[in-house]
N, C-alpha and C positions, 0 to 999 in steps of 0.2 A: 292589513290589520284584521286579525281574527276576533270575532265576537265570541262570547262564551257559548252561545248556542250554535255557532258554526261547526260544521263537521270537520274532522281532521282531513287534511288533503288526501291522505292515502285512502280514505273511505268515500271520496267523491268520484262519481262515475265520470270517466274521461269524456271529453267533448271534442269532436273533430272540428277543425276550423280551416277553411281554405282562405288563403291570403294571396293577393297578387304578389309576385316575386319582389318587386321594389318595396312594397309595404312591409313584407316579411323581413327583408334585409334591414330596413330602418328600425323595425321593432327589435330585431336581434342586436343591432348596434346599440340601441338605447338600453337594452337589458344588460349587455356587457358593460357599458359605461356606468350603470348604476349598481352593478353587482347582483342583479336579479336574474332569475331563470326567465325564459321566454314566457312561461305561464304567469309567473308573478308580475312581470312587466305589463302584460296584457290586462290582467285583473286589476292592477293598480290604476292603469289608464282608464279602464272602464269605470271604476269607482269614482275617479276624479271627474269624469264627464257627468256622472249623475249628481255629484256634489255641485258642479257648476249649474246644472239644470235646477236643482233645489234652490240654490242661491239666487238664480235668475228669477224663479217664481216668487221668492220673497221680495225681491226688488220690484217686480211687476206689481205685487200687492201694495207695496209702499207707494209706488208711483200713482196707482189708482186711488189710494186713500188721499194723497196730496191733491190730485186733480179734483176730487170731491170737495175737499176743503177750500180750494181756490174758487170753485164754482159758488160755494156758500158765501165766501168773502166778497165775490163780485156782486151777489145779490144784496149783501149788506151795504156795499158802497152805493149801489143804485138807490137803495132806500134812503141812505143818508143824503145823497145828492138831491133827491126829491124834497126832503125836509129842509135842506139849506135853501133850495130854490123857493120854497114856500115862505121861509123866513125873510128872504130878500124881497120877495114880492110884497109881503105885508109891510115891511119897513119902508119900501119905496112909496107905498100908498099913504103912509102916515105923514 
């Protein structure tokens, strides 16, 4: 997926990449199966890995926000228990 500010592929400086033979074979097979060039397949997979990282970070942020909310709710429950215990104590003395 090219963004408007991306360079045209012909203008991008080539980048040499060494891959283990088995990994290269797997990427080549995946590229053939998806109708992509080897370069396009590698770039697509790298982009997907960054999207997963971004998504994971968003999820981590949501989990942390929920943990904070749970901690606040626990404090509220502790306070309510104290109030209920005081009410019970007052009623049993009456």
